C-alpha positions as CSV (number, residue, x, y, z in Angstrom):
1,M,74.8,-135.6,-54.7
2,T,74.7,-138.7,-56.9
3,Y,72.0,-139.4,-59.5
4,I,71.4,-142.6,-61.4
5,S,70.4,-142.7,-65.0
6,R,67.4,-144.5,-66.5
7,R,69.8,-147.2,-67.9
8,Q,71.4,-147.7,-64.4
9,F,68.0,-147.9,-62.8
10,T,66.8,-150.5,-65.3
11,A,69.9,-152.6,-64.7
12,R,69.4,-152.5,-60.9
13,F,65.7,-153.3,-61.3
14,L,66.6,-156.4,-63.3
15,L,69.1,-157.5,-60.7
16,T,66.6,-157.1,-57.9
17,G,63.7,-159.0,-59.4
18,G,62.9,-157.8,-62.9
19,M,64.9,-160.8,-64.4
20,A,62.6,-163.2,-62.6
21,L,59.6,-161.8,-64.4
22,I,61.3,-162.3,-67.8
23,S,62.4,-165.8,-66.9
24,R,58.8,-166.8,-66.2
25,G,57.9,-165.8,-69.8
26,V,55.6,-163.0,-68.9
27,K,54.7,-160.8,-71.8
28,A,56.5,-157.4,-71.5
29,A,54.3,-154.5,-70.8
30,D,53.9,-151.7,-73.3
31,F,54.6,-149.2,-70.5
32,K,57.0,-150.3,-67.8
33,L,57.2,-147.5,-65.4
34,R,58.5,-146.6,-61.9
35,Q,56.8,-145.0,-58.9
36,F,58.9,-143.6,-56.0
37,H,57.9,-142.4,-52.6
38,N,59.8,-141.8,-49.3
39,Q,57.6,-143.5,-46.8
40,P,58.2,-146.9,-45.1
41,A,57.0,-150.1,-46.8
42,D,54.5,-150.7,-44.0
43,S,52.9,-147.2,-44.5
44,P,49.3,-146.7,-45.7
45,L,50.8,-144.8,-48.7
46,H,52.9,-147.7,-49.9
47,K,50.1,-150.2,-49.4
48,R,47.6,-148.1,-51.4
49,L,50.1,-147.3,-54.2
50,V,50.8,-150.9,-54.7
51,E,47.1,-151.7,-54.8
52,M,46.5,-148.8,-57.2
53,W,49.1,-149.8,-59.7
54,A,48.0,-153.5,-59.5
55,A,44.5,-152.3,-60.4
56,V,45.9,-150.3,-63.3
57,K,47.8,-153.3,-64.6
58,T,44.7,-155.4,-64.4
59,E,42.4,-152.9,-66.1
60,T,44.9,-152.2,-68.9
61,G,45.4,-155.9,-69.6
62,G,49.0,-155.8,-68.5
63,R,49.9,-152.9,-70.9
64,V,50.9,-150.7,-67.9
65,D,53.3,-152.2,-65.3
66,V,54.4,-149.8,-62.6
67,A,57.0,-150.8,-60.0
68,T,56.6,-149.1,-56.6
69,F,59.7,-148.3,-54.5
70,A,59.5,-147.3,-50.9
71,D,62.1,-145.7,-48.6
72,N,64.4,-144.4,-51.4
73,D,64.9,-148.0,-52.5
74,Q,67.0,-148.2,-55.7
75,L,66.8,-144.4,-56.1
76,P,68.8,-141.4,-54.9
77,G,68.9,-140.8,-51.1
78,S,67.1,-137.5,-51.1
79,D,63.7,-136.2,-52.2
80,P,65.2,-133.2,-54.2
81,A,67.3,-135.7,-56.1
82,A,64.3,-137.8,-57.1
83,L,62.3,-134.7,-58.0
84,K,65.1,-133.7,-60.3
85,M,65.0,-137.1,-61.9
86,L,61.2,-136.8,-62.5
87,V,61.6,-133.4,-64.1
88,D,64.4,-134.6,-66.3
89,G,62.4,-137.7,-67.4
90,E,64.4,-140.3,-65.5
91,L,61.6,-141.1,-63.1
92,D,57.9,-141.6,-64.1
93,F,55.8,-141.1,-60.9
94,F,56.6,-139.7,-57.6
95,T,54.7,-138.6,-54.4
96,L,56.0,-135.5,-52.7
97,N,54.9,-132.8,-50.3
98,G,54.1,-129.3,-51.5
99,G,57.1,-127.6,-49.8
100,L,59.6,-129.7,-51.7
101,I,57.7,-129.3,-55.1
102,G,57.7,-125.6,-54.2
103,T,61.5,-125.5,-54.8
104,V,60.7,-126.0,-58.5
105,V,57.1,-124.6,-58.7
106,P,56.8,-121.7,-56.2
107,A,53.0,-121.6,-56.0
108,V,52.9,-125.2,-54.6
109,N,54.5,-123.8,-51.4
110,V,51.0,-122.8,-50.5
111,Q,50.4,-126.3,-49.1
112,G,53.1,-125.6,-46.5
113,I,51.8,-122.3,-45.1
114,P,51.7,-122.7,-41.3
115,F,48.4,-122.4,-39.4
116,A,46.4,-122.0,-42.7
117,F,44.1,-125.0,-42.8
118,H,41.9,-125.9,-39.8
119,D,41.0,-129.5,-40.6
120,E,41.2,-132.2,-43.2
121,A,37.8,-131.5,-44.8
122,Q,38.9,-127.9,-45.5
123,V,42.2,-129.1,-47.0
124,Y,40.4,-131.6,-49.3
125,R,37.9,-128.9,-50.6
126,A,40.8,-126.7,-51.5
127,I,43.3,-129.2,-53.1
128,D,40.6,-131.2,-54.8
129,G,39.0,-128.0,-56.1
130,D,40.1,-124.6,-57.5
131,L,43.4,-124.4,-55.6
132,G,44.5,-127.8,-56.7
133,D,43.5,-127.1,-60.3
134,Y,45.5,-123.9,-60.3
135,L,48.6,-125.6,-58.8
136,A,48.3,-128.3,-61.5
137,K,48.6,-125.6,-64.2
138,E,51.6,-124.1,-62.5
139,M,53.3,-127.6,-62.3
140,A,52.5,-128.3,-65.9
141,A,54.5,-125.2,-66.9
142,K,57.6,-126.8,-65.3
143,G,57.1,-130.2,-66.9
144,I,55.2,-131.9,-64.1
145,Y,51.8,-133.5,-64.4
146,A,49.7,-133.5,-61.2
147,L,47.0,-136.1,-61.2
148,P,43.6,-134.6,-60.5
149,R,42.4,-135.2,-57.0
150,G,45.6,-137.2,-56.6
151,C,47.0,-135.8,-53.3
152,F,47.4,-138.6,-50.7
153,E,47.3,-137.7,-47.0
154,N,50.1,-137.3,-44.6
155,G,48.3,-135.1,-42.1
156,F,48.8,-132.2,-39.7
157,R,52.3,-131.9,-38.5
158,Q,53.0,-132.1,-34.7
159,I,56.2,-131.4,-32.9
160,T,58.1,-134.2,-31.1
161,C,61.1,-133.3,-28.9
162,S,63.6,-134.9,-26.6
163,V,64.5,-131.8,-24.6
164,R,61.2,-130.4,-23.4
165,P,57.5,-130.1,-24.2
166,I,56.7,-127.2,-26.6
167,R,53.9,-125.4,-24.7
168,T,54.6,-121.9,-26.1
169,A,56.5,-120.3,-28.9
170,E,59.2,-119.4,-26.4
171,D,59.9,-123.1,-25.8
172,L,61.2,-123.3,-29.4
173,N,64.0,-120.9,-28.7
174,G,67.3,-122.7,-29.4
175,I,65.7,-126.0,-30.2
176,K,67.5,-127.8,-33.1
177,M,64.6,-128.6,-35.3
178,R,65.0,-131.2,-38.1
179,T,63.5,-129.9,-41.4
180,P,63.3,-130.9,-45.0
181,D,65.7,-129.1,-47.3
182,T,63.1,-126.5,-48.5
183,P,63.0,-122.8,-47.7
184,I,59.4,-122.6,-46.6
185,Y,60.0,-124.9,-43.7
186,I,63.5,-123.7,-42.9
187,E,62.3,-120.1,-42.7
188,C,59.3,-121.0,-40.6
189,W,61.4,-122.5,-37.9
190,R,63.7,-119.5,-37.9
191,A,60.7,-117.2,-37.6
192,L,59.4,-119.3,-34.7
193,G,62.8,-119.1,-32.9
194,A,64.1,-122.7,-33.5
195,T,67.4,-123.6,-35.1
196,P,66.6,-125.5,-38.3
197,V,68.9,-128.5,-39.2
198,V,68.3,-130.2,-42.6
199,F,68.0,-133.9,-42.9
200,N,66.2,-136.0,-45.5
201,F,63.2,-138.0,-44.3
202,N,65.1,-141.3,-44.2
203,K,67.7,-139.7,-41.8
204,I,65.3,-138.4,-39.2
205,Y,65.6,-141.3,-36.7
206,E,69.4,-141.2,-36.8
207,A,69.6,-137.4,-36.4
208,L,67.4,-137.6,-33.4
209,K,69.2,-140.5,-31.9
210,T,72.6,-138.9,-32.1
211,G,71.4,-135.5,-30.9
212,E,72.1,-133.7,-34.2
213,A,68.5,-132.6,-33.9
214,D,66.5,-132.2,-30.7
215,A,63.1,-132.2,-32.4
216,Q,61.2,-132.9,-35.6
217,D,57.7,-132.2,-36.9
218,N,55.5,-134.7,-38.8
219,P,52.1,-136.2,-38.4
220,L,51.7,-138.8,-35.7
221,N,51.8,-141.7,-38.2
222,V,55.5,-140.8,-38.8
223,A,56.3,-141.0,-35.1
224,E,54.7,-144.5,-35.1
225,L,56.1,-145.8,-38.4
226,L,59.7,-144.5,-37.7
227,K,59.6,-145.6,-34.1
228,L,60.4,-142.0,-33.0
229,Y,59.1,-142.9,-29.5
230,E,62.5,-144.6,-29.0
231,V,64.4,-141.3,-29.3
232,Q,61.8,-138.6,-28.4
233,K,59.9,-138.0,-25.2
234,Y,57.4,-135.2,-25.9
235,I,54.7,-134.6,-28.4
236,S,53.1,-131.2,-28.8
237,L,49.9,-131.2,-30.8
238,T,50.4,-127.9,-32.6
239,N,48.7,-128.9,-35.9
240,H,50.8,-126.2,-37.4
241,I,51.2,-127.3,-41.1
242,W,49.1,-129.8,-43.1
243,S,51.2,-132.0,-45.4
244,G,50.2,-134.4,-48.2
245,F,51.8,-136.5,-50.9
246,N,51.1,-135.0,-54.3
247,L,51.0,-137.8,-57.0
248,I,53.0,-136.3,-59.8
249,A,54.4,-137.6,-63.1
250,N,56.8,-136.5,-65.8
251,L,54.7,-134.5,-68.1
252,K,56.2,-135.7,-71.4
253,M,55.9,-139.3,-70.3
254,W,52.3,-138.7,-69.3
255,Q,51.5,-137.1,-72.7
256,G,52.9,-140.2,-74.4
257,L,50.4,-142.5,-72.8
258,P,47.2,-143.4,-74.7
259,G,44.1,-141.6,-73.6
260,D,42.4,-144.7,-72.3
261,V,45.4,-145.5,-70.2
262,Q,45.5,-141.9,-68.8
263,R,41.8,-142.2,-67.8
264,I,42.4,-145.6,-66.1
265,I,45.3,-144.2,-64.1
266,E,43.4,-141.1,-63.1
267,R,40.3,-143.0,-62.0
268,N,42.3,-145.4,-59.9
269,A,44.4,-142.6,-58.4
270,E,41.2,-140.8,-57.2
271,K,39.9,-144.1,-55.8
272,Y,43.0,-145.1,-53.9
273,V,43.7,-141.5,-52.7
274,K,40.3,-141.6,-50.9
275,L,41.1,-145.0,-49.3
276,Q,44.6,-143.9,-48.2
277,R,43.2,-140.6,-46.8
278,N,40.8,-142.6,-44.7
279,D,43.6,-145.0,-43.5
280,T,45.9,-142.2,-42.6
281,D,43.3,-139.9,-41.0
282,K,42.2,-142.7,-38.8
283,M,45.7,-143.6,-37.9
284,N,46.7,-140.1,-36.9
285,H,43.5,-139.6,-34.8
286,D,43.8,-143.0,-33.1
287,L,47.6,-142.7,-32.2
288,P,47.7,-140.5,-29.1
289,P,46.8,-143.2,-26.6
290,R,49.2,-145.7,-28.2
291,L,52.1,-143.3,-28.2
292,T,51.3,-142.4,-24.6
293,Q,51.5,-146.1,-23.8
294,R,54.9,-146.1,-25.5
295,G,56.1,-143.6,-22.9
296,M,55.5,-140.3,-24.8
297,I,54.1,-137.3,-23.0
298,I,51.5,-135.3,-25.0
299,N,50.4,-131.7,-24.6
300,Q,48.3,-129.3,-26.6
301,P,49.8,-125.7,-27.0
302,D,47.8,-122.6,-27.8
303,A,48.6,-121.6,-31.4
304,A,48.1,-117.9,-30.9
305,G,51.6,-117.3,-29.7
306,F,53.1,-119.1,-32.6
307,R,51.1,-117.2,-35.2
308,A,52.1,-113.9,-33.5
309,R,55.7,-114.6,-34.7
310,L,54.8,-115.1,-38.3
311,G,53.6,-111.7,-39.6
312,D,56.7,-111.0,-41.7
313,Y,56.9,-114.6,-42.7
314,Y,53.4,-114.5,-44.2
315,A,54.2,-111.3,-46.1
316,R,57.4,-112.9,-47.6
317,W,55.6,-116.1,-48.7
318,K,52.6,-114.3,-50.1
319,D,55.1,-112.6,-52.5
320,T,56.8,-115.9,-53.3
321,I,53.7,-118.0,-54.1
322,G,51.9,-115.1,-55.8
323,S,48.8,-113.1,-55.0
324,K,46.6,-115.4,-57.1
325,T,47.6,-118.5,-55.1
326,W,47.3,-116.6,-51.8
327,A,43.8,-115.4,-52.7
328,L,42.7,-119.0,-53.6
329,L,44.1,-120.1,-50.2
330,E,42.3,-117.4,-48.3
331,S,39.0,-118.1,-50.1
332,H,39.1,-121.4,-48.2
333,V,40.7,-120.6,-44.9
334,G,40.1,-116.9,-44.3
335,K,42.6,-114.0,-43.9
336,L,46.1,-114.9,-42.8
337,G,48.4,-112.6,-40.8
338,S,47.2,-109.1,-40.1
339,S,50.6,-107.7,-41.2
340,V,50.4,-109.3,-44.7
341,K,50.3,-106.6,-47.3
342,A,47.1,-106.5,-49.5
């Protein structure tokens, strides 16, 4: 896996547009920073991040200038590589789902527990409240700053498949399921009977097109934005895992920002997170008819059979994320898995 240094990144940035800013005689910012995310440039996430950092630049009088890069542009080709850069201080801001952050901060895996959250409102109460506060403390201990109420929306994950509709857990047997390179997702698919195959987000379409994977799971906005309707036939509305984009920063960099700058960033993050959540929630809920028009066939499985396969899985992940984290989760969603040890 190849990483690029801060110096290499800066050189590439100048070659791809930064030099034009200098040539126009614009006064250099006090804090010239970088924001990375893995979503397409036409996604609600990219749109709201660009707007957020433009507002921060205006409110700070140009002291803070954050360049936002979509789709791995100018950065390593995988989310784990970019997360390592952030922890090492070679990247300033990043948005990432909890399962991937969980490879560094185990408690954050709680966001990827299957069949835990019931709806978006329940999610937001937890991650904007005591659960989110606790996860932020856990991340800070590993050199990561999580912005308060700074988790953007991705949505509830649904299964798309080229082979057959997933009506029951038995239909997953033998299905090659694309998954991010994170244990909580890989082990989930094994427990459910599928064969997990690991591809980074930007490789999903190609993996499905070539048949290296039969299926994938993501919110419906991903099926639309990545044009998965071209390579997938079926959508099964399982709502099995909620996923979001946690806005995180390198802790040491964050601590080096003046207090007024921190407050401006946090205030705008909260504002634009709410806007992006509304954008994405509406998109996910409005997409079924459009995807049907594109030729996809949609069904709604009964979740009970899937949950029945996850008893040992829940017990294993309760141990991994810790009893405190698990208790905070259950205080919002109720008891999970009858076989989970107390």
